N, C-alpha and C positions, 0 to 999 in steps of 0.2 A: 441488569447485565449490560455491558457495553462491548461492542466489537472493536478490537484493536488490531492494527497491522503489525505483523512481525517484520519490522523494518530491517533487522539484521539479515533475515532470510531473503527478503526482497532485494536488498543491496548486494548480497552474495550472488544471487541468480543474475542480477544485472551485470555485475563484474564478469561473471562467467561468459555471458553473451556479448560482453564489451559494448553495452548499450549506454549511451548518455541518458540523462534524465529526459532530454527532448525526445530521443528515440523511444525510450520506454513509454513515456506519456502518449506518444503517437500510436504505439502498438496497443495501448490500453484504451485509446479513444477518449482520453481526458486531457486537460491542459497541463502544461509543465508546472504551472503554479499550484494547481490542485494536488499534483503528486508531491511537490515540495512541501506543501502545508501538511500533508498526511505523514511525511517523514519526520517532521519536527517533534521535539519532546512535548508531551501533553501539557506541560505548564507554560509553554511558549504562547504568547498572545496571538500569534498567527496560526496556531495549530488548528487543524480541522480533522475530526475523526472520519474514518473511511465510511463512505456512503455506498449506496447501491451501484453507482457508476464506477467507482474505484474498485469495489469488490469484483464486479463483473469483468471489468477490464483486466485486473490482475489474473483472474482465472483464464481469460482468453489469451493473454500474453504468455502464460505458462500453463498450457493445457495438461502437462504431465503432473502438475501439482494439485493437491486438493485444497479445499477451503481451510482445513486444519493445518496444512503446511504453511499457509500464508497469513492466517489470522487466528486470533484467540479471543475467547470471551473473558472479560474481566468483571468481577463483582464491584459494584459501586457502593460506597457507604451511604446509608440513608440518614 
């Protein structure tokens, strides 16, 4: 299983708050480049799956949202 970011949900929340990527990253306690890499398509060479800091940061930036609102588990082929 792999944790994936619901990019569409995150970007919708970001637009509602009128936060730039810089502002959102600051509120999440991560770098802007880390946020940018997590938003990329998975097949992009710069893509980086969400890790502990991004997951924690997203939940802190949007305390009204649950893990399942912002992330999902994806089965990986073996």
